[in-house]
All heavy atoms as an XYZ file, in Angstrom:
966
protein
N       0.850     -1.216      0.014
C      -0.002     -0.031     -0.001
C       0.945      1.250     -0.018
O       1.902      1.199      0.711
C      -0.884     -0.120      1.299
C      -1.842      1.074      1.370
S      -1.657      2.227      2.833
C      -0.500      1.632      3.942
N       0.473      2.195     -0.763
C       1.264      3.501     -0.750
C       0.411      4.618     -0.318
O      -0.753      4.686     -0.577
C       1.767      3.740     -2.290
C       2.733      2.797     -2.748
C       3.143      3.077     -4.192
O       2.550      3.785     -4.899
N       4.312      2.525     -4.551
N       1.071      5.528      0.379
C       0.449      6.763      0.777
C       1.254      7.999      0.372
O       2.484      7.819      0.127
C       0.186      6.802      2.360
C      -0.848      5.680      2.720
C       1.557      6.664      3.136
N       0.650      9.176      0.361
C       1.304     10.384     -0.107
C       2.018     10.982      0.980
O       2.675     12.076      0.808
C       0.280     11.296     -0.803
O      -0.791     11.659      0.183
C      -0.347     10.721     -2.016
N       2.038     10.507      2.164
C       2.785     11.045      3.338
C       4.172     10.579      3.260
O       4.478      9.445      2.896
C       1.963     10.695      4.587
O       0.744     11.148      4.632
N       5.092     11.360      3.814
C       6.506     11.065      4.032
C       6.577     10.002      5.171
O       5.799      9.910      6.079
C       7.317     12.317      4.299
N       7.666      9.194      5.058
C       7.887      8.022      5.990
C       7.874      8.614      7.370
O       7.362      7.974      8.326
C       9.188      7.424      5.657
C       9.507      6.167      6.600
C      10.542      5.347      6.068
C      11.909      5.914      6.429
N      13.019      5.018      6.138
N       8.502      9.726      7.740
C       8.565     10.292      9.008
C       7.157     10.576      9.648
O       7.024     10.552     10.781
C       9.388     11.591      8.999
C      10.852     11.445      8.756
C      11.115     11.107      7.127
O      10.336     11.518      6.278
O      12.174     10.419      6.937
N       6.280     10.855      8.753
C       4.890     11.120      9.280
C       4.116      9.763      9.473
O       3.235      9.696     10.339
C       4.053     11.974      8.164
C       2.664     12.213      8.677
C       1.979     13.317      7.896
N       0.695     13.572      8.399
C      -0.463     13.269      7.713
N      -0.266     12.929      6.497
N      -1.644     13.399      8.313
N       4.423      8.748      8.734
C       3.796      7.518      8.791
C       4.287      6.660     10.031
O       3.490      6.062     10.684
C       4.035      6.694      7.485
C       3.541      5.200      7.659
C       3.492      7.313      6.243
N       5.575      6.744     10.376
C       6.128      5.893     11.422
C       5.387      5.986     12.764
O       5.179      4.996     13.463
C       7.555      6.064     11.522
C       8.386      5.484     10.409
C       9.890      5.894     10.559
C       8.222      3.904     10.420
N       5.016      7.276     13.210
C       4.338      7.319     14.521
C       2.994      6.590     14.581
O       2.560      6.131     15.528
C       4.144      8.826     14.673
C       5.213      9.439     13.853
C       5.402      8.543     12.718
N       2.314      6.487     13.349
C       1.021      5.766     13.287
C       1.293      4.320     13.503
O       0.312      3.531     13.744
C       0.488      6.010     11.863
C      -0.153      7.287     11.775
C       0.520      8.417     11.365
C      -1.585      7.446     11.933
C      -0.078      9.663     11.295
C      -2.201      8.677     11.855
C      -1.472      9.839     11.488
O      -2.100     11.014     11.394
N       2.475      3.826     13.290
C       2.780      2.379     13.365
C       3.569      1.979     14.648
O       4.113      0.925     14.659
C       3.480      1.906     12.140
C       2.742      2.103     10.788
C       3.556      1.770      9.625
C       1.380      1.419     10.767
N       3.818      2.940     15.565
C       4.654      2.559     16.709
C       3.962      1.552     17.519
O       2.810      1.146     17.262
C       5.111      3.746     17.482
C       3.871      4.503     18.199
O       2.839      3.980     18.196
O       4.033      5.610     18.666
N       4.604      1.106     18.621
C       4.044     -0.080     19.422
C       2.658      0.270     20.022
O       1.894     -0.584     20.158
C       5.011     -0.360     20.587
C       6.432     -0.931     20.140
O       6.383     -1.481     19.005
O       7.387     -0.906     20.868
N       2.436      1.516     20.321
C       1.126      1.822     20.985
C      -0.033      1.951     19.880
O      -1.172      1.704     20.272
C       1.307      3.196     21.680
N       0.372      2.101     18.715
C      -0.674      2.235     17.709
C      -0.832      1.212     16.629
O      -1.930      1.078     16.090
C      -0.443      3.606     16.879
C      -0.490      4.814     17.701
O      -1.422      4.949     18.553
N       0.417      5.776     17.613
N       0.110      0.430     16.316
C       0.120     -0.396     15.147
C      -0.996     -1.530     15.340
O      -1.708     -1.784     14.375
C       1.429     -1.191     14.925
C       1.826     -2.196     16.065
C       1.467     -1.784     13.559
N      -1.241     -2.039     16.496
C      -2.289     -3.052     16.671
C      -3.730     -2.559     16.362
O      -4.503     -3.179     15.812
N      -3.921     -1.221     16.731
C      -5.278     -0.687     16.537
C      -5.710     -0.518     15.061
O      -6.891     -0.713     14.843
C      -5.363      0.664     17.294
O      -4.561      1.611     16.680
N      -4.758     -0.306     14.243
C      -5.115     -0.236     12.771
C      -5.627     -1.486     12.170
O      -6.366     -1.545     11.369
C      -3.824      0.279     11.960
C      -3.472      1.694     12.252
C      -2.440      2.133     12.956
C      -4.210      2.868     11.860
N      -2.420      3.549     13.048
C      -3.491      3.950     12.348
C      -5.371      3.098     11.167
C      -3.829      5.212     12.144
C      -5.748      4.338     10.966
C      -5.080      5.449     11.461
N      -5.032     -2.585     12.763
C      -5.356     -3.949     12.272
C      -6.401     -4.676     13.165
O      -6.650     -5.840     13.085
C      -4.160     -4.715     12.137
C      -3.126     -4.151     11.177
C      -2.152     -3.314     11.532
C      -3.224     -4.439      9.774
C      -1.280     -2.739     10.574
C      -2.475     -3.896      8.860
C      -1.395     -3.091      9.200
N      -6.909     -3.945     14.211
C      -7.828     -4.504     15.202
C      -7.293     -5.693     15.981
O      -7.917     -6.728     16.088
C      -9.147     -4.745     14.645
C      -9.804     -3.498     14.059
C     -11.187     -3.874     13.482
N     -11.791     -2.648     12.956
C     -12.571     -2.620     11.837
N     -12.787     -3.807     11.167
N     -13.065     -1.460     11.344
N      -5.994     -5.544     16.209
C      -5.311     -6.750     16.872
C      -4.946     -6.264     18.303
O      -4.509     -5.133     18.579
C      -3.941     -6.983     16.175
C      -3.082     -7.998     17.034
C      -4.188     -7.604     14.769
N      -5.398     -7.047     19.275
C      -5.155     -6.790     20.660
C      -3.778     -7.358     20.997
O      -3.608     -8.600     20.771
C      -6.140     -7.262     21.559
C      -5.920     -7.038     23.065
C      -7.518     -6.625     21.217
N      -2.848     -6.620     21.444
C      -1.451     -7.094     21.738
C      -1.226     -7.087     23.197
O      -1.468     -6.099     24.010
C      -0.523     -6.034     21.078
C       0.940     -6.311     21.316
C       1.702     -5.115     20.598
N       3.047     -5.221     20.914
C       3.603     -4.703     22.065
N       2.854     -3.983     22.945
N       4.885     -4.804     22.262
N      -0.815     -8.244     23.739
C      -0.557     -8.364     25.171
C       0.884     -8.922     25.450
O       1.157    -10.082     25.135
C      -1.619     -9.351     25.784
C      -1.370     -9.562     27.377
C      -2.331    -10.612     27.837
O      -3.134    -11.314     27.218
N      -2.324    -10.774     29.168
N       1.792     -8.158     25.931
C       3.056     -8.554     26.233
C       2.994     -9.558     27.467
O       2.369     -9.386     28.391
C       3.796     -7.296     26.696
C       3.005     -6.160     26.224
C       1.599     -6.663     26.137
N       3.786    -10.613     27.292
C       3.877    -11.686     28.318
C       5.303    -11.626     28.830
O       6.084    -10.899     28.520
C       3.434    -13.037     27.768
C       2.030    -13.080     27.138
C       1.750    -14.441     26.525
C       1.077    -12.812     28.233
N       5.633    -12.654     29.639
C       7.010    -12.847     30.186
C       7.979    -13.282     29.071
O       7.636    -13.802     27.976
C       7.060    -13.981     31.273
C       6.179    -13.558     32.477
O       6.175    -12.359     32.756
O       5.715    -14.441     33.187
N       9.207    -13.010     29.339
C      10.358    -13.379     28.455
C      10.249    -12.870     27.006
O      10.666    -13.504     26.037
C      10.432    -14.949     28.271
C      10.704    -15.547     29.687
O      11.357    -14.928     30.520
O      10.315    -16.649     29.988
N       9.625    -11.721     26.851
C       9.524    -11.119     25.474
C       8.544    -11.654     24.626
O       8.453    -11.265     23.449
N       7.737    -12.569     25.071
C       6.648    -13.274     24.222
C       5.448    -12.222     24.178
O       5.176    -11.666     25.255
C       6.356    -14.598     24.726
C       5.077    -15.162     23.988
C       7.533    -15.477     24.557
N       4.841    -12.178     23.073
C       3.664    -11.282     22.876
C       2.424    -12.243     22.458
O       2.663    -13.112     21.576
C       3.897    -10.211     21.837
C       2.686     -9.458     21.621
C       5.012     -9.369     22.232
N       1.371    -11.934     23.078
C       0.129    -12.713     22.573
C      -0.663    -11.736     21.746
O      -1.000    -10.556     22.141
C      -0.731    -13.173     23.822
N      -1.120    -12.201     20.625
C      -1.961    -11.338     19.679
C      -3.327    -11.966     19.488
O      -3.471    -13.185     19.193
C      -1.314    -11.242     18.288
C       0.155    -10.672     18.322
C       0.647    -10.691     16.808
C       0.188     -9.374     18.843
N      -4.411    -11.155     19.690
C      -5.781    -11.660     19.529
C      -6.177    -10.960     18.186
O      -6.231     -9.656     18.146
C      -6.627    -11.290     20.659
O      -6.244    -11.856     21.854
N      -6.656    -11.720     17.230
C      -7.128    -11.181     15.971
C      -8.593    -11.303     15.834
O      -9.112    -12.326     16.233
C      -6.413    -11.893     14.807
C      -5.009    -11.495     14.438
C      -4.023    -11.978     15.504
C      -4.563    -12.119     13.125
N      -9.257    -10.366     15.146
C     -10.692    -10.531     14.949
C     -10.927    -11.723     13.996
O     -10.257    -11.879     12.951
C     -11.170     -9.223     14.303
C      -9.959     -8.616     13.781
C      -8.794     -9.104     14.644
N     -11.861    -12.538     14.296
C     -12.243    -13.721     13.453
C     -11.353    -14.944     13.817
O     -11.493    -15.997     13.109
N     -10.515    -14.956     14.760
C      -9.659    -16.044     15.086
C      -9.863    -16.330     16.595
O      -9.797    -15.454     17.474
C      -8.193    -15.623     14.880
C      -7.283    -16.844     14.892
C      -7.498    -17.837     13.673
C      -5.796    -16.298     14.695
N     -10.371    -17.580     16.967
C     -10.695    -17.947     18.252
C      -9.385    -18.132     19.143
O      -9.473    -17.840     20.461
C     -11.488    -19.166     18.436
O     -10.787    -20.181     17.688
C     -12.812    -18.874     17.714
N      -8.338    -18.512     18.655
C      -7.086    -18.704     19.472
C      -6.172    -17.503     19.213
O      -6.264    -16.860     18.186
C      -6.415    -20.055     19.183
C      -5.871    -20.132     17.710
C      -5.301    -21.335     17.402
N      -3.906    -21.375     17.966
C      -2.878    -22.128     17.490
N      -3.141    -23.031     16.560
N      -1.751    -22.134     18.000
N      -5.358    -17.292     20.189
C      -4.404    -16.143     20.106
C      -3.074    -16.720     19.476
O      -2.667    -17.876     19.373
C      -4.020    -15.717     21.564
C      -5.252    -15.120     22.203
C      -5.000    -14.339     23.427
N      -4.272    -14.921     24.430
C      -3.879    -14.363     25.563
N      -4.147    -13.098     25.763
N      -3.227    -15.019     26.495
N      -2.362    -15.777     18.867
C      -1.000    -16.052     18.293
C       0.006    -15.705     19.323
O      -0.075    -14.564     20.007
C      -0.747    -15.304     17.045
C      -1.799    -15.410     15.876
C      -1.408    -14.467     14.791
C      -1.940    -16.904     15.452
N       1.070    -16.484     19.510
C       2.180    -16.197     20.485
C       3.462    -16.143     19.645
O       3.663    -16.959     18.795
C       2.230    -17.339     21.515
C       1.035    -17.428     22.374
C      -0.028    -18.227     22.059
C       0.947    -16.647     23.557
C      -1.221    -18.281     22.917
C      -0.206    -16.710     24.366
C      -1.278    -17.544     24.052
O      -2.386    -17.591     24.866
N       4.255    -15.169     19.980
C       5.483    -15.092     19.327
C       6.329    -13.911     19.855
O       6.045    -13.215     20.863
N       7.520    -13.683     19.157
C       8.372    -12.593     19.601
C       8.255    -11.461     18.455
O       8.229    -11.855     17.323
C       9.774    -13.090     19.679
C       9.936    -14.147     20.689
O       9.750    -13.914     21.849
N      10.311    -15.384     20.212
N       8.360    -10.197     18.968
C       8.230     -9.159     17.948
C       9.415     -8.217     18.274
O       9.884     -8.102     19.498
C       6.990     -8.432     17.905
C       6.601     -7.718     19.218
C       5.280     -7.044     19.172
O       4.467     -7.301     18.291
O       5.051     -6.128     20.016
N       9.919     -7.606     17.220
C      10.915     -6.576     17.427
C      11.061     -5.762     16.240
O      10.768     -6.160     15.070
C      12.310     -7.292     17.645
C      12.929     -8.010     16.511
C      14.327     -8.728     16.762
N      14.609     -9.590     15.782
C      15.140     -9.248     14.622
N      15.440     -8.045     14.419
N      15.462    -10.232     13.710
N      11.437     -4.492     16.399
C      11.657     -3.509     15.299
C      13.114     -3.697     14.926
O      13.947     -3.993     15.688
C      11.489     -2.137     15.875
C      10.031     -1.724     15.920
C       9.217     -1.714     17.104
C       9.149     -1.273     14.846
N       7.976     -1.337     16.701
C       7.889     -1.031     15.413
C       9.331     -1.066     13.444
C       6.772     -0.619     14.588
C       8.309     -0.629     12.732
C       7.004     -0.344     13.252
N      13.431     -3.477     13.619
C      14.771     -3.447     13.172
C      15.456     -2.143     13.806
O      14.731     -1.325     14.234
C      14.831     -3.439     11.695
O      14.137     -2.233     11.263
C      14.237     -4.630     11.046
N      16.730     -2.166     13.780
C      17.408     -1.054     14.476
C      17.081      0.324     13.872
O      16.990      1.295     14.471
C      18.911     -1.314     14.200
C      18.932     -2.808     14.206
C      17.693     -3.257     13.516
N      16.698      0.307     12.554
C      16.350      1.624     11.873
C      14.826      1.897     11.922
O      14.340      2.827     11.533
C      16.659      1.454     10.338
O      16.020      0.320      9.807
C      18.176      1.409     10.113
N      14.088      0.972     12.556
C      12.666      1.076     12.848
C      11.915      1.166     11.566
O      10.772      1.700     11.464
C      12.299      2.253     13.723
C      13.009      2.118     15.102
C      12.316      2.616     16.313
N      10.853      2.603     16.504
C      10.295      1.680     17.193
N      10.949      0.693     17.818
N       9.048      1.724     17.383
N      12.446      0.538     10.554
C      11.841      0.546      9.211
C      10.970     -0.717      9.023
O      10.177     -0.928      8.097
C      12.783      0.555      8.028
C      13.363      1.837      7.894
O      12.874      2.842      8.495
O      14.330      2.069      7.168
N      11.057     -1.787     10.006
C      10.329     -3.013      9.801
C      10.016     -3.563     11.244
O      10.927     -3.577     12.103
C      11.086     -4.018      9.018
N       8.852     -4.047     11.386
C       8.434     -4.726     12.627
C       8.336     -6.248     12.308
O       7.599     -6.577     11.349
C       7.021     -4.209     13.120
C       6.411     -4.973     14.315
C       7.303     -4.846     15.527
C       4.999     -4.421     14.563
N       9.131     -7.022     12.986
C       9.209     -8.483     12.657
C       8.403     -9.272     13.812
O       8.504     -8.932     14.977
C      10.667     -8.940     12.594
C      11.667     -8.057     11.867
C      13.100     -8.477     12.053
C      11.263     -8.188     10.422
N       7.723    -10.226     13.388
C       6.998    -11.151     14.289
C       7.311    -12.585     13.979
O       7.150    -12.999     12.800
C       5.503    -11.000     14.141
C       4.720    -11.796     15.200
C       4.587    -11.445     16.456
C       4.128    -12.993     14.768
C       3.875    -12.276     17.371
C       3.441    -13.788     15.666
C       3.295    -13.404     16.943
N       7.916    -13.281     14.968
C       8.273    -14.708     14.711
C       7.308    -15.530     15.656
O       7.355    -15.498     16.883
C       9.697    -14.983     15.223
O      10.545    -14.274     14.394
N       6.429    -16.245     14.998
C       5.336    -16.924     15.728
C       5.892    -18.214     16.357
O       6.650    -18.930     15.682
N       5.517    -18.481     17.527
C       5.877    -19.611     18.254
C       4.700    -20.688     18.188
O       4.926    -21.861     17.892
C       6.156    -19.382     19.783
C       7.382    -18.367     19.887
C       6.416    -20.601     20.525
C       7.557    -17.772     21.245
N       3.502    -20.175     18.330
C       2.331    -21.029     18.265
C       1.197    -20.164     17.693
O       0.641    -19.292     18.284
C       1.919    -21.434     19.733
O       0.698    -22.196     19.619
N       0.779    -20.458     16.431
C       1.424    -21.390     15.533
C       2.731    -20.766     14.981
O       3.054    -19.636     15.109
C       0.474    -21.541     14.378
C      -0.296    -20.295     14.304
C      -0.312    -19.769     15.835
N       3.538    -21.618     14.416
C       4.871    -21.192     13.794
C       4.471    -20.410     12.517
O       3.920    -20.937     11.598
C       5.687    -22.373     13.494
C       6.247    -23.063     14.633
C       7.315    -24.201     14.332
O       7.849    -24.120     13.146
O       7.372    -25.113     15.135
N       4.920    -19.158     12.428
C       4.748    -18.332     11.316
C       5.702    -17.173     11.432
O       6.307    -16.862     12.516
C       3.275    -17.764     11.208
C       2.698    -16.890     12.274
C       3.014    -15.367     11.883
C       1.243    -17.090     12.390
N       5.999    -16.569     10.220
C       6.769    -15.449     10.245
C       6.067    -14.276      9.584
O       5.352    -14.474      8.494
C       8.113    -15.687      9.525
C       8.991    -16.600     10.279
O       9.302    -16.241     11.418
O       9.429    -17.662      9.721
N       6.204    -13.064     10.129
C       5.459    -11.984      9.495
C       6.286    -10.675      9.664
O       7.094    -10.607     10.661
C       4.154    -11.723     10.231
N       6.125     -9.782      8.759
C       6.846     -8.451      9.037
C       5.884     -7.415      8.306
O       5.240     -7.507      7.396
C       8.199     -8.389      8.486
C       8.367     -8.474      7.023
C       8.323     -7.355      6.231
C       8.578     -9.649      6.357
C       8.464     -7.376      4.849
C       8.838     -9.716      4.960
C       8.730     -8.537      4.344
N       6.059     -6.180      8.952
C       5.525     -4.948      8.378
C       6.711     -4.054      8.138
O       7.489     -3.756      9.001
C       4.527     -4.360      9.368
C       3.913     -2.946      9.012
C       2.494     -2.892      9.592
C       4.700     -1.757      9.562
N       6.793     -3.571      6.854
C       7.914     -2.687      6.552
C       7.371     -1.323      5.921
O       6.378     -1.296      5.348
C       8.904     -3.439      5.692
O       8.336     -3.686      4.427
N       8.295     -0.372      6.108
C       7.910      0.945      5.684
C       9.144      1.524      4.935
O      10.324      1.467      5.383
C       7.666      1.933      6.896
C       7.273      3.259      6.456
C       6.569      1.222      7.729
N       8.887      2.074      3.777
C      10.001      2.630      2.973
C       9.584      3.833      2.079
O       8.410      3.876      1.732
C      10.735      1.501      2.005
C       9.869      1.237      0.945
C      10.657      0.190      0.119
N       9.862     -0.205     -1.011
C      10.353     -0.708     -2.184
N      11.661     -0.857     -2.295
N       9.533     -1.110     -3.184
N      10.497      4.802      1.870
C      10.163      5.933      1.043
C      10.160      5.453     -0.442
O      10.942      4.664     -0.813
C      11.213      6.958      1.295
O      11.133      7.519      2.623
N       9.221      5.996     -1.084
C       9.117      5.737     -2.543
C       8.944      7.050     -3.267
O       8.359      8.027     -2.764
C       8.012      4.747     -2.948
C       8.371      3.397     -2.367
C       6.673      5.173     -2.415
N       9.153      7.058     -4.608
C       8.839      8.196     -5.519
C       7.468      7.725     -6.204
O       7.393      6.722     -6.853
C       9.901      8.446     -6.559
C      11.185      8.645     -5.941
C       9.438      9.537     -7.490
C      11.224      9.982     -5.095
N       6.442      8.574     -5.994
C       5.123      8.327     -6.534
C       5.080      9.037     -7.869
O       5.918      9.778     -8.277
C       4.084      8.926     -5.616
C       4.024      8.259     -4.188
C       3.092      9.025     -3.308
C       3.620      6.828     -4.292
N       3.997      8.780     -8.651
C       3.725      9.433     -9.901
C       3.985     10.940     -9.773
O       3.581     11.481     -8.782
C       2.404      9.008    -10.342
C       2.185      7.710     -9.674
C       2.888      7.804     -8.371
N       4.390     11.560    -10.896
C       4.616     13.044    -10.889
C       5.703     13.403     -9.942
O       5.738     14.597     -9.506
C       3.334     13.763    -10.621
C       2.228     13.499    -11.526
C       1.069     14.435    -11.353
N      -0.128     13.830    -11.946
C      -1.358     13.788    -11.383
N      -1.589     14.332    -10.267
N      -2.333     13.148    -12.001
N       6.648     12.479     -9.522
C       7.744     12.860     -8.787
C       7.444     13.219     -7.343
O       8.369     13.727     -6.603
N       6.292     12.876     -6.823
C       5.982     13.170     -5.375
C       6.538     12.064     -4.555
O       6.762     10.968     -4.887
C       4.458     13.094     -5.137
C       3.690     14.187     -5.863
C       2.278     14.242     -5.655
N       1.720     12.963     -6.108
C       0.593     12.435     -5.697
N      -0.189     12.998     -4.844
N       0.163     11.201     -6.091
N       6.976     12.513     -3.279
C       7.584     11.592     -2.311
C       6.399     11.003     -1.537
O       5.418     11.664     -1.186
C       8.492     12.293     -1.366
C       9.267     11.414     -0.340
C      10.113     10.413     -1.022
C      10.106     12.323      0.583
N       6.473      9.670     -1.332
C       5.445      8.947     -0.484
C       6.013      7.790      0.323
O       7.311      7.754      0.412
N       5.194      6.961      0.866
C       5.699      5.869      1.639
C       4.998      4.702      1.184
O       3.743      4.680      0.912
C       5.339      6.224      3.155
O       6.047      7.429      3.448
C       5.883      5.060      4.036
N       5.600      3.590      1.200
C       5.056      2.218      0.899
C       5.080      1.473      2.146
O       6.109      1.323      2.882
C       5.958      1.570     -0.152
C       5.376      0.277     -0.734
C       6.159     -0.150     -1.953
O       7.256     -0.569     -1.734
O       5.573     -0.075     -3.090
N       3.931      0.882      2.598
C       3.850     -0.038      3.698
C       3.515     -1.397      3.195
O       2.518     -1.636      2.460
C       2.682      0.468      4.655
C       2.608     -0.512      5.894
C       2.960      1.909      5.135
N       4.403     -2.363      3.614
C       4.238     -3.756      3.173
C       3.983     -4.474      4.338
O       4.557     -4.440      5.468
C       5.501     -4.273      2.702
C       5.783     -4.064      1.148
C       6.329     -2.881      0.646
C       5.448     -4.769      0.116
N       6.392     -2.969     -0.762
C       5.889     -4.166     -1.099
C       4.879     -6.147     -0.050
C       5.772     -4.766     -2.390
C       4.704     -6.667     -1.359
C       5.132     -5.904     -2.453
N       3.010     -5.566      4.191
C       2.924     -6.652      5.161
C       3.128     -7.966      4.514
O       2.519     -8.169      3.460
C       1.506     -6.540      5.864
C       1.320     -7.685      6.826
C       1.263     -5.187      6.552
N       3.989     -8.767      5.141
C       4.282    -10.169      4.498
C       4.132    -11.105      5.651
O       4.580    -10.919      6.733
C       5.656    -10.126      3.934
C       6.018    -11.418      3.449
N       5.650    -11.798      2.146
C       6.692    -12.461      3.850
C       6.108    -13.018      1.911
N       6.798    -13.488      2.963
N       3.359    -12.229      5.267
C       3.111    -13.245      6.286
C       3.383    -14.589      5.625
O       2.910    -14.860      4.506
C       1.692    -13.189      6.843
C       1.457    -14.384      7.850
C       1.342    -11.954      7.467
N       4.140    -15.465      6.414
C       4.323    -16.907      5.900
C       3.701    -17.769      6.946
O       4.096    -17.660      8.161
C       5.755    -17.189      5.669
C       6.398    -16.425      4.578
C       7.897    -16.699      4.343
O       8.354    -17.714      4.935
O       8.508    -15.930      3.745
N       2.718    -18.554      6.561
C       2.029    -19.458      7.530
C       2.446    -20.946      7.159
O       2.869    -21.250      6.158
C       0.475    -19.256      7.430
C       0.177    -17.831      7.850
C       0.003    -19.616      6.152
N       2.083    -21.824      8.162
C       2.393    -23.291      7.874
C       1.500    -23.681      6.772
O       0.366    -23.097      6.505
C       1.881    -23.908      9.202
C       1.704    -22.906     10.222
C       1.554    -21.520      9.557
N       1.895    -24.685      6.050
C       1.076    -25.293      4.939
C      -0.037    -26.044      5.214
O      -0.809    -26.329      4.432
C       2.069    -26.057      4.057
C       3.082    -25.249      3.319
C       3.911    -26.084      2.383
N       4.853    -25.313      1.656
C       4.788    -24.891      0.488
N       3.672    -25.162     -0.215
N       5.685    -24.161     -0.155
N      -0.165    -26.404      6.498
C      -1.308    -27.295      6.898
C      -2.646    -26.618      6.698
O      -2.689    -25.412      6.509
C      -1.065    -27.766      8.374
C       0.201    -28.411      8.599
C       0.994    -27.882      9.746
O       0.325    -27.175     10.648
O       2.151    -28.159      9.863
N      -3.637    -27.267      7.080
C      -5.043    -26.825      6.921
C      -5.181    -25.555      7.936
O      -5.829    -24.601      7.578
C      -6.055    -27.929      7.346
C      -7.481    -27.364      7.423
C      -8.325    -28.410      7.864
N      -9.080    -28.907      6.627
C      -9.755    -29.933      6.666
N      -9.970    -30.712      7.658
N     -10.405    -30.348      5.466
N      -4.597    -25.655      9.037
C      -4.651    -24.542     10.010
C      -4.027    -23.328      9.300
O      -4.491    -22.249      9.550
C      -3.926    -24.928     11.301
C      -3.860    -23.726     12.305
C      -3.012    -24.042     13.548
O      -2.284    -25.136     13.591
O      -3.085    -23.296     14.455
N      -2.945    -23.455      8.618
C      -2.363    -22.301      7.903
C      -3.205    -21.584      6.925
O      -3.286    -20.475      6.879
N      -4.008    -22.528      6.212
C      -4.909    -21.899      5.245
C      -6.007    -21.135      5.953
O      -6.473    -20.087      5.499
C      -5.553    -23.094      4.350
N      -6.536    -21.624      7.014
C      -7.586    -20.912      7.815
C      -6.983    -19.603      8.366
O      -7.588    -18.556      8.213
C      -8.116    -21.818      8.953
C      -8.903    -21.065      9.995
C     -10.259    -21.038      9.759
N     -11.026    -20.397     10.912
C     -11.496    -19.210     10.892
N     -11.409    -18.411      9.913
N     -12.122    -18.672     12.015
N      -5.836    -19.738      8.954
C      -5.131    -18.554      9.470
C      -4.887    -17.499      8.386
O      -5.093    -16.301      8.548
C      -3.815    -18.945     10.039
C      -2.943    -17.929     10.759
C      -3.712    -17.166     11.871
C      -1.686    -18.547     11.341
N      -4.505    -17.893      7.191
C      -4.193    -16.916      6.138
C      -5.480    -16.162      5.621
O      -5.519    -15.091      5.346
C      -3.591    -17.657      4.898
C      -2.933    -16.704      3.901
S      -1.480    -16.049      4.803
C      -1.652    -14.378      4.132
N      -6.623    -16.915      5.636
C      -7.881    -16.282      5.281
C      -8.180    -15.166      6.293
O      -8.602    -14.058      5.908
C      -9.005    -17.297      5.294
O      -8.779    -18.348      4.379
C     -10.359    -16.762      5.018
N      -8.046    -15.386      7.634
C      -8.280    -14.378      8.646
C      -7.259    -13.251      8.456
O      -7.565    -12.142      8.516
C      -8.212    -15.046     10.016
C      -8.242    -13.928     11.058
C      -9.359    -15.983     10.297
N      -5.969    -13.610      8.296
C      -4.961    -12.561      8.141
C      -5.107    -11.680      6.960
O      -4.940    -10.395      7.028
C      -3.609    -13.174      8.127
C      -3.040    -13.733      9.493
C      -1.804    -14.615      9.330
C      -2.828    -12.611     10.496
N      -5.661    -12.281      5.834
C      -5.898    -11.406      4.659
C      -6.828    -10.402      4.904
O      -6.730     -9.187      4.594
C      -6.362    -12.290      3.440
C      -5.223    -12.990      2.725
O      -4.095    -12.504      2.798
N      -5.443    -14.088      2.062
N      -7.920    -10.677      5.651
C      -9.006     -9.719      6.038
C      -8.451     -8.708      6.947
O      -8.661     -7.449      6.740
N      -7.687     -9.140      7.995
C      -7.199     -8.251      8.996
C      -6.189     -7.255      8.417
O      -6.263     -6.018      8.583
C      -6.499     -8.992     10.167
C      -5.702     -8.149     11.124
C      -7.494     -9.798     10.945
N      -5.330     -7.747      7.561
C      -4.259     -6.929      6.934
C      -4.926     -5.941      5.897
O      -4.648     -4.760      5.973
C      -3.136     -7.817      6.268
C      -2.251     -6.909      5.451
C      -2.361     -8.455      7.321
N      -5.796     -6.429      5.181
C      -6.527     -5.574      4.153
C      -7.235     -4.430      4.777
O      -7.161     -3.341      4.277
N      -7.972     -4.758      5.849
C      -8.728     -3.727      6.505
C      -7.735     -2.659      7.173
O      -7.910     -1.490      7.099
C      -9.600     -4.223      7.658
C     -10.927     -4.734      7.125
C     -11.898     -5.077      8.160
N     -11.355     -5.963      9.180
C     -11.340     -7.394      9.150
N     -11.961     -7.937      8.143
N     -10.782     -8.051     10.156
N      -6.700     -3.154      7.870
C      -5.656     -2.292      8.443
C      -5.007     -1.365      7.493
O      -4.866     -0.107      7.706
N      -4.559     -1.872      6.319
C      -3.871     -1.141      5.363
C      -4.864     -0.066      4.712
O      -4.426      1.000      4.422
C      -3.342     -1.916      4.319
C      -2.118     -2.792      4.705
C      -1.604     -3.686      3.588
C      -0.956     -2.006      5.219
N      -6.133     -0.510      4.550
C      -7.122      0.489      4.009
C      -7.358      1.651      4.973
O      -7.511      2.738      4.586
C      -8.415     -0.132      3.726
N      -7.392      1.344      6.267
C      -7.625      2.440      7.314
C      -6.382      3.405      7.274
O      -6.537      4.622      7.394
C      -7.764      1.824      8.641
C      -9.125      1.137      8.977
C      -9.095      0.368     10.215
C     -10.201      2.116      8.892
N      -5.172      2.851      7.215
C      -3.997      3.675      7.254
C      -3.958      4.518      5.991
O      -3.677      5.773      6.008
C      -2.764      2.792      7.345
C      -2.644      2.063      8.634
C      -1.495      3.650      7.069
C      -1.600      0.983      8.783
N      -4.278      3.984      4.831
C      -4.331      4.704      3.627
C      -5.360      5.822      3.570
O      -5.096      6.926      3.139
C      -4.540      3.738      2.462
C      -4.363      4.417      1.064
C      -4.327      3.412      0.001
O      -5.086      2.436     -0.019
N      -3.532      3.546     -0.997
N      -6.494      5.545      4.174
C      -7.511      6.556      4.345
C      -7.102      7.689      5.255
O      -7.397      8.874      4.928
C      -8.754      5.947      4.875
N      -6.401      7.336      6.315
C      -5.889      8.459      7.153
C      -4.783      9.254      6.625
O      -4.746     10.475      6.845
C      -5.424      7.768      8.513
C      -4.881      8.635      9.600
C      -5.991      9.424     10.254
O      -7.216      9.112     10.282
O      -5.682     10.522     10.835
N      -3.875      8.654      5.933
C      -2.675      9.334      5.450
C      -2.661      9.737      3.966
O      -1.653     10.400      3.524
C      -1.497      8.361      5.723
C      -1.142      8.057      7.193
C      -0.085      7.126      7.408
C      -0.795      9.438      8.011
N      -3.672      9.400      3.275
C      -3.770      9.907      1.896
C      -3.267      8.843      0.905
O      -2.404      8.021      1.219
N      -3.923      8.797     -0.239
C      -3.491      7.814     -1.259
C      -3.086      8.503     -2.568
O      -3.356      9.661     -2.723
C      -4.648      6.788     -1.450
O      -5.772      7.408     -1.861
C-alpha cells in the first residue's frame, strides 16, 4: 500500500502503541519477551516474539504457536509526478497445513482492513 505522506509522518502511526489498533489486533506482552496477539475472526491467540529493526523500518514477528513469520515494513518511494510517498508492506508466511490456510484467510482480512484504514488516514 502506498500513501502520499512522508515516511517520518507514517512511522508514528505504526509505533508499538498504535500499530495493533489499525489492524484491530489486541497485543498483550507476556514474560520473556513473548507477545500474545488476538485477531478478529480467530478464536485462538497467536504467540511469538516481535521486534523492530534497528532503523525502525520494519516490525518483525516470529510466531511460536502457530509457527509463522510476519513483517510490516515501511520505505520511502517516489510516486507518480515525482511526489515523495511511503510504501507499507505486510508479509506473512504461515504453515502449509489446513490450520495455515484458515489462518491466512483471517490474516488477509485483518491486513486488508488495516492497510485500508492507514491509507484513508494518510492519503493515497
